[in-house]
LOTORGU-636485 format. One record per atom (N, C-alpha, C): residue number from 1; atom name; x, y, z. Coordinates in steps of 0.2 Angstrom, whole numbers, plus 5000, padded with zeros to 4 digits. Layout:
N
NUM, CA, X, Y, Z
...
This chain:
263
1, N, 4993, 4975, 4977
1, CA, 4997, 4980, 4981
1, C, 4994, 4987, 4980
2, N, 4994, 4990, 4986
2, CA, 4992, 4997, 4986
2, C, 4988, 4999, 4992
3, N, 4984, 5004, 4992
3, CA, 4981, 5007, 4997
3, C, 4976, 5002, 5001
4, N, 4972, 5005, 5006
4, CA, 4968, 5000, 5010
4, C, 4962, 4997, 5005
5, N, 4960, 5000, 5000
5, CA, 4955, 4997, 4995
5, C, 4958, 4991, 4992
6, N, 4965, 4991, 4991
6, CA, 4968, 4985, 4988
6, C, 4966, 4979, 4993
7, N, 4966, 4980, 4999
7, CA, 4964, 4974, 5004
7, C, 4957, 4972, 5003
8, N, 4953, 4976, 5001
8, CA, 4946, 4974, 4999
8, C, 4946, 4970, 4993
9, N, 4950, 4972, 4988
9, CA, 4950, 4969, 4982
9, C, 4953, 4962, 4983
10, N, 4958, 4961, 4987
10, CA, 4961, 4955, 4989
10, C, 4956, 4950, 4992
11, N, 4952, 4953, 4997
11, CA, 4947, 4949, 5000
11, C, 4942, 4946, 4995
12, N, 4939, 4951, 4991
12, CA, 4934, 4949, 4986
12, C, 4936, 4944, 4981
13, N, 4942, 4945, 4979
13, CA, 4945, 4940, 4974
13, C, 4946, 4933, 4977
14, N, 4949, 4933, 4983
14, CA, 4950, 4927, 4987
14, C, 4943, 4923, 4988
15, N, 4938, 4927, 4989
15, CA, 4931, 4924, 4990
15, C, 4929, 4920, 4983
16, N, 4931, 4923, 4978
16, CA, 4929, 4920, 4971
16, C, 4934, 4915, 4969
17, N, 4939, 4913, 4973
17, CA, 4943, 4907, 4971
17, C, 4950, 4909, 4968
18, N, 4951, 4915, 4968
18, CA, 4958, 4917, 4965
18, C, 4963, 4916, 4970
19, N, 4969, 4914, 4968
19, CA, 4975, 4913, 4972
19, C, 4979, 4920, 4973
20, N, 4978, 4923, 4979
20, CA, 4981, 4930, 4979
20, C, 4988, 4930, 4983
21, N, 4992, 4934, 4980
21, CA, 4999, 4935, 4982
21, C, 5000, 4942, 4984
22, N, 5006, 4943, 4988
22, CA, 5010, 4939, 4991
22, C, 5006, 4935, 4997
23, N, 5009, 4929, 4999
23, CA, 5006, 4925, 5004
23, C, 5009, 4928, 5011
24, N, 5006, 4933, 5013
24, CA, 5009, 4936, 5020
24, C, 5008, 4931, 5026
25, N, 5002, 4927, 5025
25, CA, 5001, 4923, 5031
25, C, 5006, 4917, 5031
26, N, 5010, 4916, 5026
26, CA, 5015, 4911, 5026
26, C, 5022, 4913, 5029
27, N, 5022, 4919, 5031
27, CA, 5028, 4922, 5035
27, C, 5029, 4919, 5042
28, N, 5034, 4916, 5043
28, CA, 5035, 4913, 5050
28, C, 5037, 4919, 5055
29, N, 5032, 4921, 5059
29, CA, 5032, 4926, 5064
29, C, 5033, 4923, 5071
30, N, 5037, 4927, 5075
30, CA, 5037, 4926, 5082
30, C, 5032, 4931, 5085
31, N, 5026, 4929, 5087
31, CA, 5021, 4934, 5090
31, C, 5023, 4937, 5096
32, N, 5028, 4934, 5099
32, CA, 5031, 4938, 5106
32, C, 5036, 4943, 5104
33, N, 5039, 4943, 5099
33, CA, 5044, 4948, 5097
33, C, 5043, 4952, 5091
34, N, 5038, 4950, 5086
34, CA, 5037, 4953, 5080
34, C, 5030, 4954, 5078
35, N, 5028, 4960, 5075
35, CA, 5021, 4962, 5074
35, C, 5021, 4964, 5066
36, N, 5017, 4961, 5062
36, CA, 5016, 4962, 5055
36, C, 5009, 4964, 5054
37, N, 5008, 4971, 5054
37, CA, 5001, 4974, 5053
37, C, 4996, 4969, 5056
38, N, 4991, 4967, 5053
38, CA, 4985, 4964, 5056
38, C, 4985, 4956, 5053
39, N, 4991, 4954, 5051
39, CA, 4992, 4947, 5049
39, C, 4992, 4943, 5055
40, N, 4988, 4937, 5056
40, CA, 4985, 4934, 5050
40, C, 4978, 4936, 5049
41, N, 4975, 4940, 5053
41, CA, 4968, 4941, 5052
41, C, 4966, 4945, 5046
42, N, 4971, 4949, 5044
42, CA, 4970, 4953, 5037
42, C, 4977, 4951, 5034
43, N, 4977, 4946, 5029
43, CA, 4983, 4944, 5026
43, C, 4986, 4949, 5021
44, N, 4987, 4955, 5023
44, CA, 4988, 4961, 5018
44, C, 4993, 4966, 5021
45, N, 4997, 4969, 5017
45, CA, 5000, 4975, 5019
45, C, 4998, 4981, 5014
46, N, 4996, 4987, 5017
46, CA, 4994, 4992, 5013
46, C, 5001, 4996, 5011
47, N, 5000, 4998, 5005
47, CA, 5006, 5003, 5002
47, C, 5002, 5009, 4999
48, N, 5002, 5014, 5003
48, CA, 4998, 5020, 5001
48, C, 5000, 5024, 4995
49, N, 5007, 5024, 4994
49, CA, 5009, 5029, 4989
49, C, 5014, 5025, 4984
50, N, 5015, 5028, 4978
50, CA, 5019, 5025, 4973
50, C, 5026, 5024, 4974
51, N, 5029, 5028, 4979
51, CA, 5036, 5028, 4981
51, C, 5037, 5021, 4985
52, N, 5032, 5019, 4989
52, CA, 5033, 5013, 4993
52, C, 5032, 5007, 4989
53, N, 5027, 5008, 4984
53, CA, 5026, 5002, 4979
53, C, 5032, 5001, 4975
54, N, 5035, 5006, 4972
54, CA, 5041, 5006, 4968
54, C, 5047, 5002, 4972
55, N, 5047, 5005, 4979
55, CA, 5052, 5002, 4983
55, C, 5052, 4995, 4984
56, N, 5046, 4992, 4985
56, CA, 5045, 4985, 4986
56, C, 5046, 4981, 4980
57, N, 5045, 4984, 4975
57, CA, 5047, 4980, 4968
57, C, 5054, 4980, 4966
58, N, 5058, 4985, 4969
58, CA, 5065, 4985, 4968
58, C, 5068, 4987, 4975
59, N, 5068, 4983, 4980
59, CA, 5071, 4985, 4986
59, C, 5078, 4987, 4986
60, N, 5080, 4992, 4990
60, CA, 5087, 4994, 4990
60, C, 5091, 4993, 4996
61, N, 5089, 4988, 5000
61, CA, 5093, 4986, 5006
61, C, 5090, 4989, 5012
62, N, 5093, 4987, 5018
62, CA, 5090, 4989, 5024
62, C, 5095, 4994, 5028
63, N, 5100, 4996, 5025
63, CA, 5105, 5001, 5029
63, C, 5101, 5007, 5031
64, N, 5101, 5008, 5038
64, CA, 5098, 5014, 5041
64, C, 5090, 5014, 5041
65, N, 5088, 5008, 5039
65, CA, 5080, 5008, 5037
65, C, 5076, 5008, 5044
66, N, 5079, 5006, 5049
66, CA, 5074, 5005, 5055
66, C, 5075, 5010, 5060
67, N, 5069, 5011, 5064
67, CA, 5069, 5017, 5069
67, C, 5067, 5014, 5076
68, N, 5071, 5017, 5081
68, CA, 5070, 5014, 5087
68, C, 5065, 5019, 5091
69, N, 5060, 5016, 5095
69, CA, 5056, 5020, 5099
69, C, 5056, 5018, 5106
70, N, 5057, 5022, 5111
70, CA, 5057, 5021, 5118
70, C, 5050, 5021, 5121
71, N, 5049, 5017, 5126
71, CA, 5043, 5018, 5130
71, C, 5037, 5017, 5126
72, N, 5037, 5012, 5122
72, CA, 5031, 5011, 5118
72, C, 5026, 5006, 5120
73, N, 5020, 5007, 5121
73, CA, 5015, 5001, 5122
73, C, 5008, 5003, 5120
74, N, 5005, 4999, 5117
74, CA, 4998, 5000, 5115
74, C, 4995, 4993, 5114
75, N, 4988, 4993, 5114
75, CA, 4984, 4987, 5113
75, C, 4986, 4984, 5106
76, N, 4988, 4988, 5101
76, CA, 4990, 4985, 5094
76, C, 4996, 4981, 5095
77, N, 5001, 4984, 5099
77, CA, 5008, 4982, 5099
77, C, 5008, 4976, 5104
78, N, 5004, 4975, 5108
78, CA, 5004, 4969, 5113
78, C, 5006, 4962, 5110
79, N, 5010, 4959, 5112
79, CA, 5014, 4959, 5119
79, C, 5020, 4963, 5119
80, N, 5022, 4967, 5113
80, CA, 5028, 4971, 5113
80, C, 5027, 4977, 5117
81, N, 5032, 4979, 5121
81, CA, 5031, 4986, 5124
81, C, 5038, 4988, 5126
82, N, 5039, 4994, 5129
82, CA, 5046, 4996, 5130
82, C, 5049, 4999, 5124
83, N, 5055, 4997, 5123
83, CA, 5059, 4999, 5117
83, C, 5057, 4994, 5111
84, N, 5055, 4998, 5106
84, CA, 5052, 4995, 5100
84, C, 5056, 4997, 5094
85, N, 5057, 4993, 5089
85, CA, 5060, 4994, 5083
85, C, 5055, 4994, 5078
86, N, 5055, 4999, 5073
86, CA, 5050, 4999, 5067
86, C, 5053, 4999, 5061
87, N, 5050, 4996, 5056
87, CA, 5052, 4997, 5049
87, C, 5047, 5002, 5046
88, N, 5048, 5009, 5046
88, CA, 5044, 5014, 5044
88, C, 5042, 5014, 5037
89, N, 5045, 5011, 5033
89, CA, 5044, 5011, 5026
89, C, 5039, 5006, 5024
90, N, 5036, 5002, 5029
90, CA, 5031, 4997, 5028
90, C, 5025, 4999, 5033
91, N, 5019, 4997, 5032
91, CA, 5014, 4998, 5036
91, C, 5013, 4994, 5043
92, N, 5014, 4997, 5048
92, CA, 5013, 4993, 5055
92, C, 5018, 4987, 5055
93, N, 5024, 4988, 5055
93, CA, 5029, 4983, 5055
93, C, 5034, 4984, 5061
94, N, 5033, 4980, 5067
94, CA, 5037, 4982, 5073
94, C, 5040, 4975, 5075
95, N, 5045, 4976, 5080
95, CA, 5048, 4971, 5083
95, C, 5052, 4973, 5090
96, N, 5054, 4968, 5094
96, CA, 5056, 4970, 5100
96, C, 5064, 4972, 5100
97, N, 5067, 4970, 5095
97, CA, 5074, 4972, 5095
97, C, 5076, 4973, 5087
98, N, 5082, 4976, 5087
98, CA, 5085, 4977, 5080
98, C, 5086, 4971, 5076
99, N, 5088, 4966, 5079
99, CA, 5089, 4959, 5076
99, C, 5082, 4957, 5074
100, N, 5077, 4957, 5078
100, CA, 5071, 4954, 5076
100, C, 5067, 4958, 5070
101, N, 5068, 4965, 5070
101, CA, 5065, 4969, 5065
101, C, 5069, 4968, 5058
102, N, 5075, 4967, 5059
102, CA, 5079, 4965, 5052
102, C, 5077, 4958, 5050
103, N, 5076, 4953, 5054
103, CA, 5073, 4947, 5052
103, C, 5066, 4947, 5049
104, N, 5062, 4951, 5052
104, CA, 5055, 4951, 5050
104, C, 5055, 4955, 5043
105, N, 5059, 4960, 5042
105, CA, 5059, 4964, 5036
105, C, 5062, 4960, 5030
106, N, 5067, 4956, 5032
106, CA, 5070, 4951, 5027
106, C, 5065, 4946, 5024
107, N, 5061, 4944, 5029
107, CA, 5055, 4939, 5027
107, C, 5050, 4942, 5023
108, N, 5048, 4948, 5025
108, CA, 5043, 4952, 5021
108, C, 5046, 4953, 5013
109, N, 5052, 4955, 5013
109, CA, 5055, 4956, 5006
109, C, 5055, 4949, 5002
110, N, 5057, 4944, 5005
110, CA, 5057, 4937, 5002
110, C, 5050, 4935, 5000
111, N, 5045, 4936, 5004
111, CA, 5038, 4935, 5003
111, C, 5035, 4939, 4996
112, N, 5037, 4945, 4996
112, CA, 5035, 4949, 4991
112, C, 5039, 4947, 4984
113, N, 5045, 4946, 4985
113, CA, 5049, 4944, 4979
113, C, 5046, 4937, 4976
114, N, 5044, 4932, 4981
114, CA, 5041, 4926, 4978
114, C, 5034, 4928, 4975
115, N, 5030, 4932, 4977
115, CA, 5024, 4934, 4974
115, C, 5025, 4937, 4967
116, N, 5030, 4941, 4967
116, CA, 5032, 4944, 4960
116, C, 5033, 4939, 4955
117, N, 5037, 4934, 4957
117, CA, 5039, 4928, 4952
117, C, 5033, 4924, 4950
118, N, 5029, 4923, 4955
118, CA, 5023, 4918, 4954
118, C, 5017, 4921, 4951
119, N, 5016, 4928, 4951
119, CA, 5010, 4931, 4949
119, C, 5009, 4931, 4942
120, N, 5003, 4929, 4939
120, CA, 5001, 4930, 4932
120, C, 4999, 4937, 4931
121, N, 4996, 4940, 4936
121, CA, 4993, 4947, 4935
121, C, 4994, 4951, 4941
122, N, 4995, 4958, 4940
122, CA, 4996, 4962, 4946
122, C, 4990, 4967, 4946
123, N, 4988, 4968, 4952
123, CA, 4982, 4973, 4953
123, C, 4985, 4978, 4958
124, N, 4986, 4984, 4955
124, CA, 4989, 4990, 4959
124, C, 4984, 4995, 4960
125, N, 4983, 4997, 4967
125, CA, 4978, 5002, 4968
125, C, 4982, 5008, 4971
126, N, 4981, 5014, 4968
126, CA, 4984, 5020, 4970
126, C, 4980, 5024, 4975
127, N, 4984, 5026, 4980
127, CA, 4980, 5029, 4986
127, C, 4980, 5036, 4987
128, N, 4986, 5039, 4988
128, CA, 4987, 5046, 4990
128, C, 4994, 5048, 4987
129, N, 4995, 5055, 4987
129, CA, 5001, 5058, 4985
129, C, 5004, 5062, 4991
130, N, 5002, 5062, 4997
130, CA, 5005, 5065, 5002
130, C, 5010, 5060, 5005
131, N, 5016, 5062, 5006
131, CA, 5021, 5057, 5008
131, C, 5026, 5060, 5013
132, N, 5030, 5056, 5017
132, CA, 5035, 5058, 5021
132, C, 5042, 5055, 5019
133, N, 5047, 5059, 5018
133, CA, 5053, 5057, 5016
133, C, 5058, 5056, 5022
134, N, 5061, 5050, 5022
134, CA, 5066, 5049, 5027
134, C, 5073, 5052, 5025
135, N, 5075, 5057, 5029
135, CA, 5081, 5061, 5028
135, C, 5087, 5056, 5029
136, N, 5087, 5051, 5032
136, CA, 5093, 5046, 5033
136, C, 5094, 5042, 5027
137, N, 5089, 5039, 5025
137, CA, 5089, 5034, 5019
137, C, 5087, 5037, 5012
138, N, 5084, 5042, 5012
138, CA, 5081, 5045, 5006
138, C, 5075, 5041, 5003
139, N, 5072, 5037, 5007
139, CA, 5067, 5033, 5005
139, C, 5060, 5036, 5008
140, N, 5055, 5033, 5006
140, CA, 5048, 5036, 5008
140, C, 5044, 5032, 5013
141, N, 5041, 5035, 5018
141, CA, 5037, 5031, 5023
141, C, 5030, 5028, 5020
142, N, 5028, 5023, 5023
142, CA, 5021, 5020, 5021
142, C, 5016, 5023, 5026
143, N, 5018, 5027, 5031
143, CA, 5013, 5030, 5036
143, C, 5016, 5036, 5039
144, N, 5012, 5040, 5042
144, CA, 5015, 5046, 5045
144, C, 5019, 5044, 5051
145, N, 5025, 5048, 5052
145, CA, 5030, 5046, 5057
145, C, 5028, 5046, 5064
146, N, 5031, 5042, 5068
146, CA, 5029, 5042, 5075
146, C, 5032, 5049, 5078
147, N, 5029, 5051, 5083
147, CA, 5030, 5058, 5086
147, C, 5038, 5058, 5088
148, N, 5040, 5052, 5091
148, CA, 5047, 5052, 5094
148, C, 5052, 5053, 5088
149, N, 5050, 5052, 5082
149, CA, 5055, 5052, 5077
149, C, 5054, 5057, 5071
150, N, 5049, 5061, 5072
150, CA, 5046, 5065, 5067
150, C, 5052, 5070, 5064
151, N, 5057, 5072, 5068
151, CA, 5062, 5076, 5065
151, C, 5066, 5073, 5060
152, N, 5066, 5066, 5059
152, CA, 5070, 5063, 5054
152, C, 5066, 5063, 5047
153, N, 5060, 5065, 5047
153, CA, 5056, 5064, 5041
153, C, 5054, 5071, 5039
154, N, 5053, 5072, 5032
154, CA, 5051, 5078, 5029
154, C, 5044, 5077, 5025
155, N, 5039, 5081, 5027
155, CA, 5033, 5080, 5023
155, C, 5033, 5083, 5016
156, N, 5030, 5080, 5011
156, CA, 5030, 5082, 5004
156, C, 5024, 5081, 5001
157, N, 5021, 5085, 4997
157, CA, 5016, 5084, 4992
157, C, 5018, 5082, 4986
158, N, 5019, 5076, 4984
158, CA, 5022, 5073, 4978
158, C, 5018, 5075, 4972
159, N, 5022, 5076, 4967
159, CA, 5019, 5079, 4961
159, C, 5017, 5074, 4955
160, N, 5013, 5076, 4950
160, CA, 5012, 5072, 4945
160, C, 5018, 5068, 4942
161, N, 5023, 5072, 4940
161, CA, 5029, 5070, 4937
161, C, 5032, 5064, 4942
162, N, 5033, 5066, 4948
162, CA, 5036, 5061, 4953
162, C, 5032, 5054, 4953
163, N, 5025, 5054, 4953
163, CA, 5021, 5048, 4953
163, C, 5021, 5045, 4946
164, N, 5022, 5049, 4941
164, CA, 5022, 5046, 4934
164, C, 5029, 5042, 4934
165, N, 5034, 5045, 4936
165, CA, 5041, 5042, 4936
165, C, 5041, 5035, 4940
166, N, 5038, 5035, 4946
166, CA, 5037, 5029, 4950
166, C, 5033, 5024, 4946
167, N, 5028, 5026, 4943
167, CA, 5024, 5020, 4940
167, C, 5027, 5018, 4934
168, N, 5030, 5022, 4930
168, CA, 5034, 5020, 4924
168, C, 5039, 5014, 4926
169, N, 5043, 5016, 4932
169, CA, 5047, 5011, 4934
169, C, 5044, 5004, 4936
170, N, 5038, 5005, 4939
170, CA, 5034, 4999, 4941
170, C, 5032, 4995, 4935
171, N, 5030, 4998, 4930
171, CA, 5027, 4995, 4924
171, C, 5033, 4992, 4920
172, N, 5039, 4995, 4920
172, CA, 5045, 4992, 4917
172, C, 5047, 4986, 4921
173, N, 5047, 4986, 4928
173, CA, 5049, 4981, 4932
173, C, 5045, 4975, 4931
174, N, 5038, 4975, 4930
174, CA, 5034, 4970, 4930
174, C, 5032, 4967, 4923
175, N, 5035, 4971, 4918
175, CA, 5033, 4969, 4911
175, C, 5037, 4962, 4909
176, N, 5033, 4958, 4905
176, CA, 5027, 4959, 4901
176, C, 5021, 4957, 4904
177, N, 5021, 4955, 4911
177, CA, 5015, 4953, 4914
177, C, 5010, 4958, 4914
178, N, 5003, 4956, 4914
178, CA, 4998, 4961, 4914
178, C, 4997, 4965, 4921
179, N, 4996, 4971, 4921
179, CA, 4995, 4975, 4927
179, C, 4988, 4979, 4926
180, N, 4984, 4978, 4931
180, CA, 4978, 4981, 4931
180, C, 4979, 4987, 4937
181, N, 4978, 4993, 4934
181, CA, 4979, 4999, 4939
181, C, 4972, 5002, 4941
182, N, 4971, 5003, 4947
182, CA, 4965, 5007, 4949
182, C, 4967, 5013, 4954
183, N, 4962, 5017, 4955
183, CA, 4963, 5022, 4960
183, C, 4958, 5021, 4965
184, N, 4961, 5021, 4971
184, CA, 4956, 5020, 4977
184, C, 4951, 5025, 4978
185, N, 4945, 5023, 4979
185, CA, 4939, 5028, 4980
185, C, 4939, 5030, 4987
186, N, 4943, 5028, 4991
186, CA, 4943, 5030, 4998
186, C, 4946, 5036, 4999
187, N, 4943, 5041, 5001
187, CA, 4946, 5048, 5002
187, C, 4951, 5049, 5008
188, N, 4955, 5054, 5008
188, CA, 4959, 5055, 5014
188, C, 4955, 5056, 5020
189, N, 4957, 5054, 5025
189, CA, 4954, 5055, 5032
189, C, 4957, 5061, 5035
190, N, 4963, 5063, 5034
190, CA, 4967, 5068, 5036
190, C, 4972, 5071, 5031
191, N, 4974, 5077, 5032
191, CA, 4979, 5079, 5027
191, C, 4985, 5083, 5031
192, N, 4991, 5083, 5029
192, CA, 4996, 5087, 5032
192, C, 4998, 5093, 5028
193, N, 4994, 5094, 5023
193, CA, 4996, 5099, 5018
193, C, 4994, 5106, 5020
194, N, 4990, 5107, 5025
194, CA, 4987, 5114, 5027
194, C, 4981, 5115, 5024
195, N, 4979, 5111, 5018
195, CA, 4973, 5113, 5015
195, C, 4967, 5110, 5018
196, N, 4961, 5112, 5016
196, CA, 4955, 5108, 5018
196, C, 4956, 5101, 5016
197, N, 4953, 5096, 5020
197, CA, 4955, 5089, 5018
197, C, 4951, 5087, 5011
198, N, 4945, 5090, 5010
198, CA, 4942, 5089, 5004
198, C, 4945, 5091, 4998
199, N, 4948, 5097, 4999
199, CA, 4952, 5100, 4993
199, C, 4959, 5096, 4992
200, N, 4962, 5094, 4998
200, CA, 4968, 5090, 4997
200, C, 4966, 5083, 4994
201, N, 4961, 5080, 4996
201, CA, 4959, 5074, 4993
201, C, 4958, 5074, 4985
202, N, 4954, 5079, 4983
202, CA, 4953, 5080, 4976
202, C, 4959, 5081, 4972
203, N, 4964, 5085, 4975
203, CA, 4971, 5086, 4971
203, C, 4974, 5079, 4971
204, N, 4974, 5075, 4976
204, CA, 4978, 5069, 4977
204, C, 4975, 5064, 4972
205, N, 4968, 5063, 4972
205, CA, 4965, 5058, 4967
205, C, 4966, 5060, 4960
206, N, 4966, 5067, 4959
206, CA, 4966, 5069, 4952
206, C, 4973, 5068, 4949
207, N, 4978, 5069, 4953
207, CA, 4985, 5067, 4951
207, C, 4986, 5060, 4949
208, N, 4983, 5056, 4954
208, CA, 4984, 5048, 4953
208, C, 4980, 5046, 4947
209, N, 4974, 5049, 4946
209, CA, 4970, 5046, 4940
209, C, 4973, 5048, 4934
210, N, 4976, 5054, 4934
210, CA, 4980, 5056, 4928
210, C, 4986, 5052, 4926
211, N, 4989, 5050, 4932
211, CA, 4995, 5046, 4931
211, C, 4993, 5039, 4928
212, N, 4987, 5036, 4931
212, CA, 4985, 5030, 4929
212, C, 4983, 5030, 4921
213, N, 4980, 5035, 4919
213, CA, 4978, 5036, 4912
213, C, 4984, 5036, 4908
214, N, 4989, 5040, 4910
214, CA, 4995, 5040, 4906
214, C, 4999, 5034, 4905
215, N, 5000, 5030, 4911
215, CA, 5003, 5024, 4910
215, C, 5000, 5019, 4906
216, N, 4993, 5019, 4906
216, CA, 4989, 5015, 4902
216, C, 4990, 5016, 4894
217, N, 4991, 5023, 4893
217, CA, 4992, 5024, 4886
217, C, 4999, 5022, 4884
218, N, 5004, 5022, 4889
218, CA, 5011, 5021, 4887
218, C, 5013, 5014, 4887
219, N, 5010, 5010, 4891
219, CA, 5012, 5003, 4891
219, C, 5006, 4998, 4889
220, N, 5008, 4994, 4884
220, CA, 5003, 4989, 4882
220, C, 5000, 4984, 4887
221, N, 5004, 4982, 4892
221, CA, 5002, 4977, 4897
221, C, 4999, 4980, 4903
222, N, 4997, 4987, 4902
222, CA, 4993, 4990, 4908
222, C, 4986, 4991, 4906
223, N, 4981, 4989, 4911
223, CA, 4974, 4990, 4910
223, C, 4972, 4995, 4916
224, N, 4968, 5000, 4914
224, CA, 4965, 5004, 4919
224, C, 4958, 5001, 4921
225, N, 4957, 5000, 4927
225, CA, 4950, 4998, 4930
225, C, 4947, 5003, 4934
226, N, 4941, 5005, 4932
226, CA, 4938, 5011, 4935
226, C, 4934, 5010, 4942
227, N, 4938, 5007, 4947
227, CA, 4935, 5007, 4953
227, C, 4933, 5013, 4956
228, N, 4937, 5018, 4955
228, CA, 4936, 5025, 4958
228, C, 4929, 5028, 4955
229, N, 4929, 5028, 4948
229, CA, 4923, 5030, 4945
229, C, 4917, 5027, 4947
230, N, 4917, 5020, 4947
230, CA, 4911, 5016, 4949
230, C, 4908, 5018, 4955
231, N, 4913, 5018, 4960
231, CA, 4911, 5020, 4967
231, C, 4908, 5027, 4968
232, N, 4911, 5031, 4965
232, CA, 4909, 5038, 4965
232, C, 4903, 5040, 4961
233, N, 4902, 5036, 4956
233, CA, 4896, 5038, 4952
233, C, 4889, 5035, 4955
234, N, 4890, 5030, 4959
234, CA, 4884, 5026, 4961
234, C, 4884, 5027, 4969
235, N, 4888, 5031, 4972
235, CA, 4888, 5032, 4979
235, C, 4888, 5025, 4983
236, N, 4893, 5022, 4983
236, CA, 4894, 5015, 4986
236, C, 4897, 5015, 4993
237, N, 4896, 5021, 4997
237, CA, 4900, 5022, 5003
237, C, 4895, 5021, 5009
238, N, 4899, 5019, 5014
238, CA, 4896, 5018, 5021
238, C, 4894, 5025, 5024
239, N, 4891, 5024, 5029
239, CA, 4888, 5031, 5032
239, C, 4894, 5036, 5034
240, N, 4900, 5033, 5035
240, CA, 4906, 5037, 5036
240, C, 4908, 5041, 5030
241, N, 4905, 5040, 5024
241, CA, 4907, 5043, 5018
241, C, 4914, 5042, 5016
242, N, 4917, 5037, 5019
242, CA, 4924, 5035, 5016
242, C, 4925, 5028, 5014
243, N, 4923, 5023, 5018
243, CA, 4923, 5016, 5016
243, C, 4918, 5014, 5011
244, N, 4920, 5010, 5006
244, CA, 4915, 5007, 5001
244, C, 4912, 5001, 5005
245, N, 4905, 5001, 5004
245, CA, 4901, 4995, 5007
245, C, 4904, 4989, 5004
246, N, 4902, 4983, 5008
246, CA, 4904, 4977, 5005
246, C, 4900, 4975, 4999
247, N, 4894, 4977, 4998
247, CA, 4890, 4976, 4992
247, C, 4893, 4980, 4986
248, N, 4896, 4986, 4988
248, CA, 4899, 4990, 4983
248, C, 4906, 4987, 4980
249, N, 4910, 4984, 4985
249, CA, 4916, 4981, 4983
249, C, 4914, 4975, 4978
250, N, 4909, 4971, 4981
250, CA, 4907, 4965, 4977
250, C, 4905, 4967, 4970
251, N, 4901, 4972, 4969
251, CA, 4899, 4975, 4962
251, C, 4905, 4976, 4958
252, N, 4910, 4980, 4961
252, CA, 4916, 4982, 4957
252, C, 4920, 4976, 4955
253, N, 4920, 4971, 4959
253, CA, 4924, 4965, 4958
253, C, 4921, 4960, 4953
254, N, 4914, 4960, 4954
254, CA, 4910, 4956, 4949
254, C, 4911, 4958, 4942
255, N, 4911, 4965, 4941
255, CA, 4911, 4968, 4935
255, C, 4918, 4967, 4932
256, N, 4923, 4967, 4936
256, CA, 4930, 4966, 4934
256, C, 4931, 4959, 4932
257, N, 4929, 4954, 4936
257, CA, 4929, 4947, 4934
257, C, 4926, 4946, 4927
258, N, 4920, 4949, 4926
258, CA, 4916, 4948, 4920
258, C, 4920, 4950, 4914
259, N, 4923, 4956, 4915
259, CA, 4926, 4959, 4910
259, C, 4933, 4956, 4908
260, N, 4937, 4954, 4913
260, CA, 4944, 4952, 4912
260, C, 4945, 4944, 4914
261, N, 4941, 4941, 4918
261, CA, 4943, 4934, 4920
261, C, 4938, 4929, 4919
262, N, 4932, 4931, 4916
262, CA, 4927, 4926, 4914
262, C, 4929, 4921, 4909
263, N, 4927, 4915, 4909
263, CA, 4929, 4909, 4905
263, C, 4927, 4912, 4897
């Protein structure tokens, strides 16, 4: 669970024969009325910040959770169009009615809960510290808000203490099972902070790396894996300067498997 780099970790470990959870492809979707990110092509949901990771591991219900959008249509949403309902606390989760979005959200929660029960080991990839808070529910978004509903949400630059509190709660929730924590090497593509994006990215990654180090010191069942350091030290990036190459991901995962999962 975690940022977009977590999707790469999932794919690489799946190729090596590991059973990866949650099984998002097992969710029974109605493709005419419900949209779940890029499932089934990418059987993964991104969780960019520690607030949404914590929320998924200890969900607080659906009251006030969903947002209604009028006159929505796009290639991604097809065949959905017109009035669309969204679960903004998850990445790219939409439906054609409030009933359909509640049904889909409940199925996602059940799938994640099943994954938590079944998993032998958790891999959590920390992504960013910039967040939007839902003023209706008090919860945090997993993506920037839609322009139609932007007034409902408040932008925040989350702090070290806030992220540490979130990750402490996550580690306590999952104990005593082993947790591998990484920091995504993928930099911010944009920032809402008003800072230069390179400066904002350095601050974000520094906070998350410090949080990861602290929870490893505090919890015996937490292991830090240096995906961030490996990628940065050896320049494993595509020409866009953001995404790690397939070969780079493979090297990181091979080293992880050798260190922690080899016979």
